[in-house]
KOLPA-768016 format. One record per atom (N, C-alpha, C, CB): x, y, z. Coordinates in steps of 0.001 Angstrom, whole numbers, padded with zeros to 6 digits, always signed. Atoms other than C-alpha are relative to their C-alpha. Last residue first. Glycine has a CB too. Example, Ala and Ser with C-alpha at 12.3 -4.5 7.8 and 13.67 -1.06 7.14 Angstrom:
2
-000820-001190-000060+013670-001060+007140-000770+001090+000730+000414+000462-001415+000890-001190+000000+012300-004500+007800+000900+001200+000000-000992+000027+001246
! end
This chain:
323
+000919-000092-001132+107779+101376+087508-000121+001446+000473+000472-000904+001156+000210-001405-000370+109347+100599+084164-001027+000043+001124-000475+000859-001232+001112-000097-000933+110808+097153+083473-000095+001435+000497+000172-000993+001186+000944+001104+000202+113016+096467+080458-001249+000101+000864+000685-001305+000277+000829+000046-001214+114621+099929+080564-001028-001102-000169-000700+001379+000275-000731-000699-001049+117498+099957+078078-000731-000051+001333+000238+001440-000402+000726-001185-000431+115762+097310+075976+000763+000646+001154-001459-000356+000421-000465-000770-001155+117548+094622+073994-000898+001193+000283+001426+000473-000223+000616+000476-001249+115851+092072+071752+000288+000868+001200+000460-001381+000293+001439+000151+000179+116486+093565+068307-000713-000340+001311-000282-001076-001034+000585-001337+000131+119942+094816+069321-001520-000069-000164+000622+000736-001192-000109-000712-001276+120949+091367+070589-000682+001361-000075+001475+000170+000395+001002+000591-000877+119658+089673+067443-000008+000699+001358+000259-001502+000176+001301-000491+000474+121707+092086+065332-001125-000535+000892-000237-000419-001479+000093-001406-000411+124809+091339+067421-001342+000595-000418+001157+000820-000609+000288+000011-001446+124201+087592+066993-000124+001422+000528+001106-000759+000775+001414+000342-000149+124021+088172+063217-000401-000035+001476-000295-001358-000661+000740-001224+000337+127384+089946+063355-001497-000246+000141+000336+000473-001441-000190-000906-001135+128804+086895+065160-000722+001319-000226+001489+000255+000240+000958+000420-001023+127262+084686+062466+000124+000867+001246+000211-001478+000360+001324-000447+000447+129178+086717+059893-001083-000407+000997-000320-000577-001388+000014-001452-000198+132397+086194+061869-001358+000565-000416+001144+000679-000805+000328-000236-001402+131546+082502+062028+000032+001492+000328+000970-000761+000908+001389+000390-000225+131409+082275+058251-000407+000277+001440-000205-001483-000334+000928-001071+000389+134617+084290+057889-001451-000348+000281+000160+000315-001467+000660+000170+001295+136730+081785+059842-001041+001075-000277-000651-001358-000070+001393+000336-000252+137753+081500+063510-000775-000197-001281-000652+001069+000828+000922-001031+000458+141452+081377+062710-001438-000470+000187+000268+000356-001476+000509+000190+001350+143495+078969+064804-000980+001117-000345-000676-001381-000140-000347-001141+000839+145344+080276+067855-000441-000193-001443+001488+000245+000049+000230+000427+001378+143905+078030+070556+000194+001214-000893-001433-000623-000186-001237-000236+000745+144834+078250+074204-000123-000598-001396+001221-000602+000746+000016+001011+001049+141417+078578+075832+001182+000295-000921-001371-000002-000792-000911-000171+001150+141348+080435+079130-000111-001169-000975+001459+000135+000482-001086+000991-000059+138222+080214+081324+000898+000112-001225-000573-001429+000106+000232+001117+000912+136272+083498+081050+001144-000999+000123-000139+000496-001464-001189+000567+000629+136317+085814+084024-000367-001190-000870+001023-000415+001059-000804-001011+000700+133308+088001+084873+001145-000619-000788+000554+001007+000992-000123+000386+001416+130776+085309+085677+000878+000942-000799-001363-000061-000638+000199+001407+000306+130389+085116+089463+000217-000380-001462-001362-000387+000396-000526+000955-000984+131579+088316+091137-000057-001453-000471-000764+000132+001291-001358-000345-000416+131262+090855+088338+000588-001074+000901+000012+001346+000716-000943+000395+001037+128252+089130+086775+001441+000297+000409-000328+000711-001305+000025+001453+000152+126220+089331+089980+001036-000470-001022-001397-000465-000418-000646+000603-001170+127238+092922+090746+000093-001512-000172-000775+000347+001296-001399-000423+000018+126421+094170+087229+000761-000643+001157+000105+001539+000077-000730+000837+000957+123238+092088+087156+001471+000373-000064-000621+000116-001385-000047+001376-000494+121942+093706+090351+000820-000880-000934-001419-000567+000153-000983+000009-001098+122878+097174+089127+000140-001406+000579-000415+000996+001114-001347+000058+000599+121062+096474+085851+001080+000032+001071+000206+001168-000981-000425+001386+000170+117922+095654+087856+001381-000129-000622-000994-000735-000843-000909+000362-001090+117699+099314+088885+000480-001438-000101-000677+000214+001335+000583+001202-000605+116239+100205+085514+000976-000517+001044-000310-001102-001079+001200+000261+000780+116818+103625+083936-000754-001217+000520+000358-000196-001459+000901-001119-000270+119282+104770+086607-001311-000154-000769+000675+001328-000368+000807+000287-001173+120835+101302+086440-000925+001136+000389+000883-000328+001145+001272+000534+000481+121992+102128+082911-000930-000330+001159+000233-001243-000855+000908-001114+000315+124645+104310+084588-001349-000471-000537+000649+000924-001013+000207-000854-001174+126080+101159+086247-000857+001223-000323+001343+000449+000562+001232+000366-000693+125550+098725+083353-000303+000928+001179+000090-001433+000487+001137-000632+000670+128153+100569+081288-001316-000330+000688-000058-000433-001455+000051-001405-000398+130834+099607+083815-001198+000706-000620+001289+000713-000399+000376-000009-001411+130027+095930+083307-000073+001433+000520+001001-000823+000833+001445+000206-000100+130062+096515+079569-000464-000046+001445-000398-001282-000706+000707-001164+000539+133539+098035+079637-001503-000148+000162+000347+000203-001473-000078-001075-000979+134924+095331+081941-000757+001239-000461+001448+000351+000275+000781+000366-001179+133694+092574+079640-000013+001131+001013+000558-001272+000640+001402-000163+000395+135067+094321+076555-000909-000323+001169-000341-000897-001207+000299-001435-000036+138430+094691+078274-001443+000266-000408+000958+000772-000918-000112-000506-001369+138673+090981+079086-000412+001460+000089+001425-000169+000514+001217+000316-000733+137373+089888+075674+000025+000594+001409-000192-001512+000071+000762-001242-000096+140306+091642+074041-001297-000188+000762-000293+000542-001380-000345-000724-001221+142276+088497+074895-000731+001328+000144+001474+000241+000040-001062+000485-000866+140488+086442+072253+000204+000860+001231+001274-000081-000763-000980-001050-000294+138438+088497+069819+001081-000402+000990-000701+001195+000521-000296-000900+001109+136124+086060+068023+001204+000900+000267-001205+000850-000296-000405+000774+001171+136066+083094+070408+000416+000906-001149-001129-000916-000446-001296+000619-000281+136050+085372+073460+000503-000770-001216-000100-000938+001218-001023-001040+000058+133240+087482+071995+001388-000568+000232-000291+001084+001021-000120-000422+001402+131080+084430+071302+001122+001028-000149-001342+000590-000512-000640+001096+000734+131732+082976+074762+000236+000402-001457-000866-001281+000070-001403+000032-000399+130946+086351+076356+000758-001099-000718+000118-000189+001499-000684-001066+000721+127736+086653+074349+001472+000078+000349-000657+001319+000286-000127+000436+001389+126678+083271+075704+000735+001051-000838-001389-000283-000600+001268+000014+000698+127435+084489+079224+000214-000475-001435-000655+001397+000027+000428+001342+000349+130729+083421+080794-001429-000065-000522+000134-000888+001184-000437+001196-000696+132422+086804+080916-000491-001302-000573-000412+000078+001378-000607-000027-001326+130395+089590+079335+000352-001411+000440-000944+000661+001021-001360+000517+000221+129434+090280+075743+000835+000015+001278+000705+000818-001081-000935-001019-000479+125725+090587+076678+001426-000552-000131-000317+000408+001491-000908-000461+001050+124068+087932+074529+000854+001186+000428-000786+000369-001227-001004+001017+000284+122535+086103+077493+001009+000450-001038-000664-001260-000462-000860+000135-001175+120740+089241+078659+001119-001008-000253-000826-000425+001222-000870-001178-000083+119421+089970+075174+000962-000113+001175-000839+001279+000130-000947+000044+001116+118103+086416+074794+000969+001165+000066-000743+000012-001338-000998+001032-000294+116523+086392+078260+001053-000081-001096-000676-001362+000172-000823-000477-001113+114762+089707+077572+001108-001004+000330-000875+000254+001242-000890-001048+000515+113587+088511+074183+000920+000520+001098-000819+001161-000594-001018+000627+000831+112224+085294+075681+000980+001006-000571-000647-000763-001119-000950+000618-000925+110435+087265+078391+001115-000692-000776-000717-001007+000926-000786-001092-000589+108877+089385+075636+001026-000553+000979-000922+001016+000713-001036-000339+000978+107837+086205+073801+000873+001140+000514-000636+000384-001348-000986+001076-000050+106027+085111+076948+001128+000263-000986-000660-001351-000297-000785-000211-001221+104298+088510+077105+001080-001072+000129-000915-000010+001246-000975-001043+000316+103260+088046+073459+000850+000330+001226-000711+001267-000513-000977+000634+000892+101629+084753+074452+001068+001004-000407-000695-000578-001253-001019+000755-000745+100013+086562+077407+001021-000730-000871-000674-000996+000878+000523+001303-000394+098281+088979+074959+001086-000750+000777-000467-000820-001249-000605+001233+000483+099790+092454+074893-000711-001229+000554+001472-000041+000370-000001+000905-001152+097527+095461+075448+000471-001367-000501-001437-000093+000677+000042+001407+000407+098446+097989+072773+000137-000886+001232+001122-000318-001031+001395+000431+000134+097520+101588+073697-000134-001478-000349-000692+000827-001056+000666-000074-001303+100924+102664+075086-001433-000516-000044+000007+001425+000501-000356+001186-000783+102580+101431+071888-000711-000014+001339+001505-000064+000214-001120-000183-000938+100716+104107+069947+000251-001257+000818-000275+001181+000938+000464+000105-001390+098471+102816+067120+001196+000197+000936-000694-001387+000263+000527-001260-000508+099358+104119+063641-000477-000036+001439-001108+000434-000850-000545-001238+000562+099745+100681+062145-000689+001238+000564-000130-000012-001516+000863-001089-000470+098779+097884+064574+000526+001333-000554-000058+000033+001570+001301+000586-000342+100165+094699+062975-000998+001062+000449+000167-001048+001098+000558+000739+001130+103153+096222+061124-001418-000494+000275+000894-001175-000340+000279-000942+001073+103986+098920+063682-000631-000698-001203+001278+000714-000417+001185-000777-000372+103605+096369+066455-000364+001001-001083+000232+000729+001323+001175+000829+000272+106031+094064+064624-001288+000724+000404+000109-001344+000743+000153+000166+001448+108683+096794+064497-001253-000811-000333+001243-000683-000594+000435-001276+000565+108201+097797+068150-000249-000134-001498+001044+001094+000269+001413-000169-000344+108410+094165+069281-000547+001274-000618-000191+000026+001524+000757+000996+000765+111694+093692+067433-001491+000132+000268+000474-001418+000345+000118-000430+001390+113069+096966+068840-000824-000985-000822+001384+000165-000621-001187+000249+000814+112387+096008+072462-000257+000356-001468+000431-001470+000122+000304+000481+001346+109428+097699+074201+001295-000201-000783-000933+000988-000739-000574-000734+001106+109756+098107+077962-000318-000648-001335+001488+000116+000173-001172+000614+000626+107397+096438+080401+000474+000847-001164-000316-001431-000473+000126+000232+001431+105044+098413+082629+001289-000631-000511-000311+001322-000756-001174+000478+000744+104658+098363+086390-000364-000185-001465+000535-001332+000597-001236-000480-000615+102345+100188+088806+001245-000392-000776+000104-000521+001399-000732+000954-000818+099097+099896+086912+001305+000590+000497+000267-001271-000781+000725+000345-001220+097909+102064+084056+000784-001055+000773-001430-000509-000328-000351-001010-000991+100202+103683+081497-000739-000239+001309-000309+001397-000532-001359+000242-000497+100139+100543+079378+000505+001076+000941+000944-000121-001151-000058+001145-000911+096354+100703+079065+001392-000204+000590-000434-001259-000725-000711-000296-001240+096349+104247+077667+000205-001172+000933-000715+001041+000721-000724-001276-000155+093728+103549+074999+000604+000161+001398-000940+001174-000287+000725-000672-001082+092842+099831+074846+000753+001302+000286-000111-000918+001305-000271-001424-000198+093890+098096+071616-000924+000542+001088-000188+000794-001328+001103-000911+000279+094026+094326+071572+000380+001436+000351-001252-000422+000776+000030-001160-000888+096512+091468+071419-001132+000943-000404+001356+000742-000026+001068+000182-000976+095719+088205+069633-000074+001164+000992+000200-001307+000749+001238+000156+000755+097774+089140+066549-001199-000165+000931+000101-001200-000942+000467-001337+000375+100480+090434+068885-001308-000078-000783+001068+000727-000830+000459-000704-001195+100789+086994+070492-000516+001396-000319+001121+000089+001013+001308+000551-000380+100953+085284+067109-000560+000741+001209+000112-001511+000308+000971-000339+001036+103764+087587+065942-001397-000496+000339+000435-000575-001328+000314-001417-000137+105624+087321+069254-001038+000418-001036+001272+000852-000144+000783-000155-001229+105427+083528+069202-000406+001455+000188+000801-000494+001225+001421+000324+000254+106523+083525+065548-000872+000129+001246-000120-001415-000546+000553-000864+001049+109683+085495+066470-001450-000369-000319+000856-000095-001272+000715-001130-000593+110268+083684+069794-000589+000932-001052+000928+000780+000906+001293+000360-000563+111018+080334+068176-000752+001217+000528+000182-001014+001108+000848+000545+001065+113802+081425+065839-001381-000365+000509+000653-001222-000621+000499-001122+000793+115236+083591+068637-000931-000479-001109+001166+000788-000599+001087-000642-000727+115550+080578+070960-000636+001130-000796+000502+000527+001321+001123+000941-000047+117583+078698+068362-001193+000609+000725+000422-001306+000686+000620+000045+001327+119780+081733+067662-001193-000944-000022+001023-000430-001052+000757-001214+000318+120402+082369+071368-000681-000038-001364+000911+001185+000057+001139-000232-000882+121328+078724+072065-000803+001245-000350+000474+000105+001409+001116+000886+000369+123516+077955+069043-001235+000268+000846+000414-001463+000145+000976-000701+000833+125750+081003+069580-001229-000842-000303+000642+000428-001289+000502-001242-000583+127727+079698+072549-001111+000635-000807+001114+000975+000148+000840+000331-001152+128063+076116+071309-000622+001267+000584+000822-000741+001079+001210+000674+000472+129264+077285+067899-000931-000364+001146+000367-001251-000779+000879-000938+000704+131712+079806+069327-001321-000662-000366+000686+000536-001263+000521-000940-000996+133229+077390+071829-000996+000962-000638+001151+000786+000657+000993+000745-000768+133586+074740+069096-000644+000907+001049+000645-001232+000674+001143+000217+000884+135304+077246+066851-001106-000755+000714+000427-000760-001252+000833-001194+000081+137537+078453+069663-001227-000204-000877+000810+001155-000524-000629-001153+000637+138925+074991+070432-001004+001146-000116+000552-000381-001395-001235+000274+000724+138347+071664+072217+000700+001246-000547-000291-000928-001125+000334-000392+001365+135864+072601+074928+001287-000015-000816-000686+001414-000042-000697-001120+000619+136725+070679+078076-000516+000266-001414+001500-000269-000033-001285+000367+000580+134171+068440+079734+000603+001225-000674-000154-001171-001010-000815+000751-000948+131197+068795+082078+001326-000471-000582-000770-001182+000496-000993+000646+000853+129177+071514+080373+001038-000640+000907+000662+001020-000996-001373+000018-000522+126193+072252+082577+000892-000735-000985+000064-000673+001407-000642+001308+000075+122891+073254+080984+001392+000134+000610+000072-000526-001484-001414+000050+000349+120701+076188+081949+000412-001455-000199+000870+000677+001097-000518+001371+000082+117124+077284+082446+001467+000055-000380-000806-000853-001031-000625+000439+001243+115174+080425+083260+000436-001453+000066+001189+000875-000324-001278-000710+000151+114489+082065+086606+000741-000475-001238+000879-000196+001243-001213+000793+000146+110858+080995+086432+001210+000918-000051-000068-000880-001263+000185+001275-000679+107346+082174+087211+001207-000905-000116-001202-000699-000545-000456+001159+000755+107757+084876+084568-000348-001334+000654+001475+000083-000193+000144-000173+001442+106311+088252+085497+000305-001270-000787+000899+001107-000470+001316-000465+000451+105563+087921+089237-000176+000077-001503-000266+001329+000569-000215-001344+000525+108532+085715+090219-001278+000483-000677+001197+000027-000994+001200-000828-000166+107706+082726+092424+000230+001441-000435-000458-000027+001447-000180-001084-000970+110528+080585+091001-001277+000816+000083+001202+000905-000387+001273-000607-000407+110918+077379+089005+000235+001062+001056-000973-001069+000530-000009-000574-001342+114431+076853+087580-001353+000632+000306+001128+001045+000142+000902-001148-000095+114732+074529+084595-000097+000444+001458-001410-000349-000565+000583-000152-001327+117817+072306+084233-000899+001238-000021+001114+000119+001106+000339-001287-000630+118520+071441+080606-000569-000163+001410-001001+000750-000863+001266-000484+000519+120178+068085+079785-000363+001306+000719-001121-001072+000178+001238+000507-000576+123753+067820+080926-001187+000416-000848-000172+000499+001437+000856-001029-000589+126863+068310+078829-001261-000649+000545-000354+001097-001039+000907+000542-001004+129816+066233+077621-000777+001134+000669+000778-000820+001052-000273-000683-001264+131312+067742+074466-001040-000473+001016-000036+001571-000170-000393+000992-000998+131216+065311+071535+000498+000669+001282+001086-000922-000569-001454-000081-000175+131157+068160+068996+000518-000950+001083+000399+001424+000343-000650+000023+001317+127672+067366+067713+001517-000035+000133-000421+001222-000828+000040+001363+000518+126435+066505+071201+000756-000111-001315-001441-000455-000186-000933+000801-000803+127603+069881+072508+000027-001447-000489-000390+000048+001496-001339-000372+000466+125824+071627+069629+001065-000767+000772+000226+001517+000147-000224+000714+001256+122710+069637+070523+001353+000362-000606-001122+000309-000996-000182+001430-000267+122920+070846+074133+000308-000777-001282-001252-000576+000672-001302+000272-000629+123474+074521+073312+000265-001503+000086+000059+000626+001409-000985-000464+000967+120523+074635+070911+001411-000225+000515-000216+001475-000316-000272+001126+000889+118615+072478+073370+000940+000403-001130-001304-000550-000575-000903+000948-000661+119012+075287+075909+000306-001216-000873-000602-000457+001317-001304-000611-000305+117588+077963+073640+000968-001029+000580-000173+001172+000986-000712-000117+001269+114807+075760+072265+001393+000585+000214-000794+000870-000983-000480+001329+000368+113812+074840+075807+000779+000036-001303-001167-000972-000117-001145+000325-000860+113624+078504+076821+000581-001369-000353-000416+000030+001484-001108-000894+000364+111416+079327+073827+001243-000326+000818-000399+001475+000209-000475+000395+001335+109199+076289+074381+001191+000842-000426-001129+000130-001035-000853+001177-000174+108997+077038+078116+000510-000520-001340-000763-001105+000733-001258-000365-000644+107732+080552+077383+000925-001198+000115-000261+000592+001380-000792-000835+000921+105116+079445+074881+001362+000325+000597-000752+001306-000333-000511+000877+001055+103928+076609+077113+000829+000779-001024-001160-000714-000700-001048+000893-000502+103664+078913+080123+000591-000865-001102-000550-000885+001102-001211-000699-000430+101819+081766+078408+001112-000984+000355-000304+000902+001200-000603-000676+001163+099326+079642+076471+001286+000754+000350-001002+000972-000608-000864+000853+000820+098944+077420+079571+000550+000694-001251-000760-001226-000413-001392-000431-000062+097646+080118+081923+000928-000782-000899+000485-000096+001388-000171-001241+000745+094020+079656+080907+001429+000518+000015-000911+001047+000552-000274+000344+001390+094279+076067+082089+000186+001250-000862-001131-000859-000561-001365+000528+000072+094506+077390+085650+000378-000326-001440+000142-001253+000880-000928-001128-000110+091405+079544+085226+001447-000468-000101-000219+000746+001320+000123-000816+001211+089433+076569+083929+000970+001174+000039-001443+000512-000164-000787+000590+001093+090754+074255+086665-000052+000853-001272-000504-001412-000306+000751+001000+000757+089328+076650+089283+000905-000584-001070-001283+000615-000635+001424-000133-000305+090506+079068+091957-000837-001040-000734-000483+001395-000358+000415+001072-000903+094111+077893+091843-001495+000041+000309+000788+000082+001290+000053+001273+000705+095001+079936+088765-000430-001163+000859+001318-000298-000581+001065-000047+001006+094079+083156+090534-000151-001357-000678+000290+001092-001051+001195+000695-000467+096203+082240+093573-001120-000017-001032-000496+000638+001264-000173+001446+000099+099726+083012+092376-001230-000772+000476+001208-000427+000802-000442+000391+001331+099117+086689+091561+000103-001514-000153+001334+000636-000307+000455+001381+000140+097091+087266+094703+000440-000601-001333-001519-000071+000127-000732+000791-000980+099049+090424+095565-000379-001473-000070-000254+000533+001397-000410+001316+000481+097732+091841+092308+000872-000764+000984+000730+000145-001289+001137+000874+000261+095683+094804+093546+000416-001440-000261-000785+000518-001173+000991-000137-001062+098241+097076+095219-001167-000970-000167-000518+001421+000039-000495+000605-001232+101122+095842+093044-001012+000098+001138+001300+000657+000412+000215-001065-000982+099223+096531+089835+000338-000580+001364-001484+000555-000042-000397+000304-001375+100338+094408+086907-000179+001241+000862+001469-000501+000060-000894+001164-000007+099154+094137+083297+000396-000399+001417+001254+000291-000823-001416-000255+000285+096303+096579+083850+000847-001255+000148+000532+001086+000920-000687-000578-001151+092753+095139+083804+001456+000255-000345-000110-000926+001228-000530-001327+000350+090861+094614+080565+000606+000722+001198-001101+000857-000602+000835-001000-000686+088892+091689+082096+000514+001426-000218-000054-000302+001502+001423+000220+000317+090186+089037+079679-000882+001089+000589-000458-001366+000518+000218-000291+001417+093749+090430+079864-001480-000126-000350+000840-000944-000882-000058-001453+000174+093728+090532+083677-000287+000391-001448+001375+000536+000426+001149-000576-000715+092577+086903+083832-000036+001513-000181+000058-000354+001506+001175+000218+000838+095090+085879+081153-001254+000583+000645-000193-001493-000267-000061-000879+001167+097970+087465+083064-001262-000126-000849+001238-000322-000846+000223-001367-000481+096933+085756+086323+000015+000985-001158+001064+000390+001039+001421-000085-000340+096621+082411+084571-000362+001400+000485-000358-001040+001073+000772-000177+001224+100051+082962+082978-001490+000111+000261+000261-001139-000942-000224-001378+000442+101649+083456+086382-000815+000288-001257+001504+000253-000263+000659-000872-000973+100054+080230+087616+000161+001468-000387+000567-000241+001406+001423+000041+000325+101117+078503+084388-000801+000851+000989-000513-001454+000006+000231-000902+001142+104705+079669+084955-001469-000002-000417+000883-000408-001197-000145-001398-000432+104715+078133+088439-000243+000972-001154+001397+000232+000589+001037-000378-000964+103276+074778+087292+000100+001476+000365+000104-000860+001264+001260-000078+000732+105430+074428+084168-001124+000455+000928-000346-001363-000636-000057-001254+000760+108456+075259+086314-001255+000184-000839+001242+000030-000900+000214-001099-000938+107516+072509+088772+000002+001347-000724+001078-000015+001092+001392+000051-000436+107161+070009+085923-000319+001147+000958-000299-001345+000669+000833-000448+001115+110481+071046+084346-001469+000032+000407+000195-000915-001220-000166-001449+000131+112230+070777+087717-000841+000561-001146+001475+000345-000219+000604-000667-001152+110803+067298+088319+000085+001513-000133+000677-000449+001292+001453+000064+000164+111610+066093+084786-000710+000718+001148-000466-001464-000080+000374-000860+001126+115230+067259+085019-001515+000042-000168+000664-000492-001300-000166-001387-000422+115596+065752+088499-000403+000961-001118+001452+000258+000427+001055-000342-000943+114109+062392+087510+000086+001458+000425+000070-000902+001220+001249-000294+000694+116320+062202+084431-001086+000458+000964-000472-001222-000768+001014+000342-000995+119511+062451+086437-001365+000388-000567+000274+000722+001373+001014-001019-000224+121902+062438+083504-001030-000496+001008-000681+000385-001322+001269+000179+000689+124731+059976+083962-000927+001173+000286-000659-001320+000417+001154+000274-000875+128214+061045+084980-001283-000107-000812-000145+001102+001068+000887-001156-000181+130923+060761+082328-001181-000349+000883-000497+000514-001351+001277+000278+000633+133399+057927+082977-000939+001174+000239-000613-001317+000539+000321-001025+000991+136734+059501+083927-001287-000304-000754+001140+000144-000981-000125-001346-000571+137275+057631+087206-000462+001071-000978+001443+000268+000412+001127-000250-000898+135914+054366+085824+000034+001422+000547+000004-001005+001153+001202-000119+000817+138323+054479+082903-001219+000272+000866-000212-001265-000826-000011-001302+000668+141237+055254+085213-001273+000200-000821+001240+000132-000903+000427-001052-000941+140374+052314+087511-000059+001369-000658+000943+000053+001195-001097-000474-000835+140647+050032+084453-000532+001030+000984+001141+000601-000865-000416-001380+000215+137531+048381+083203+001176+000310+000904-001165+000982+000259-001353-000190-000509+136465+044758+082762+000458+001409-000366+000980-001080-000573-000742-000994+000779+132713+044435+082410+001346+000206+000654-000778+001348-000106-000984-000778-000743+131143+041210+083712+000688+000957-000951+001031-000918+000700-001099-000523+000809+127972+039546+082405+000888+000925+000815-000539+000736-001221+000292-001346+000496+125982+037734+085102+001163+000490-000832-000284+000976+001163-000659-001102-000694+126578+034004+085415-000441+001314-000611+001536-000141-000065+000824-001219+000084+124450+031001+084526+000607+001132+000812-001429-000280+000490+000287-000505-001350+127237+028377+084083-000820+001275-000132+001322+000263+000811-000366+000982-001020+127725+026170+081011-000383+000437+001402+001477-000269-000053+000685+001271+000241+125964+028038+078184+000270-001012+001110+000431-000581-001342+001416-000118-000338+126912+031440+079577-000750-001302-000218-000641+001100-000816+000130-000074-001450+130591+030485+079577-001458+000082+000416+000766+001198+000543-000224+001337-000536+130375+029406+075949-000159-000015+001507+001383-000506-000385+001198+000779+000261+128792+032778+074984+000144-001409+000547-000295-000040-001492+001047-000477-000901+131629+034636+076721-001275-000814-000194-000279+001498-000233-000291+000512-001329+134229+032505+074957-001062+000428+001003+001371+000470+000457+000324+001417-000034+132590+033137+071579+000299-000605+001361+000768-000741-001077+001425+000245-000165+132484+036912+072206-000324-001493+000095-000764+000619-001151+000682+000153+001289+136226+037199+072760-001444-000414+000224+000725-001036-000890+000026+001349+000525+137095+038279+076322-000628+000003-001394-000772-000938+000948+001352+000540+000189+137939+041947+076973+000096-001409-000544-000835+000894-000953
! end
């Protein structure tokens, strides 16, 4: 590099553009830039699809209709298009859900920044799914993780951050929910009740059966957040729970992954979606990239690992969707 005084002298004599001198190796290993336009586009599309789903939920909630009836709710993505008022009614669901998902992914992203690990901003995935309007979000890690402690911290940061946001969302959503006898036995599809939801329902609606509590769309968004948190904390392969397990237990991770994948097969009798996830994880996320690091993980991280297990149990449901 030229000294600054020589560069300034050159600019005073000849109007030239500044020149950067880099080796070919430096250019080859320069981290790629974030494509802001793509992140913003995907987030905007996801906000649109989740708001359409939320508008449908809010319409059914306002009119005391079942959460979802496949024979009646074929227009799930058209309710919000009937008027701006109906569309805006879907925002409580969409904004709550996207906040929880964003908190999860930013937990990973900020941990990567802290440890100087190159990662992308979150990619959101819009999708015409009847309960969510999205397939979630993810970040891409584009550089090597230095050691087990860094792997652990990046893996656990997402679920814990998302969990901190979904707790108040669930509490507020339940506060706006209402009691309609037998409402959750109506319609063609019902959602399971994770332990955290069951505990808060007992506190807010003491003595009221879960089948009689009609969840507000904000509580539905928190339910989706719980489902995503539990799914990510499965101790399998390259999921967040897999990263945590690999950092804590090393080579035992392989056997734990195989055990949980096998456990998903009988669970498929309760919800057929577990068979889909078992196949998907087996072929695309079963193996964890090796990390040759033999340093101790430390007692503090072991305690955080136990906390992640508690979060998993609070958010997990054997039969998330009942039809």
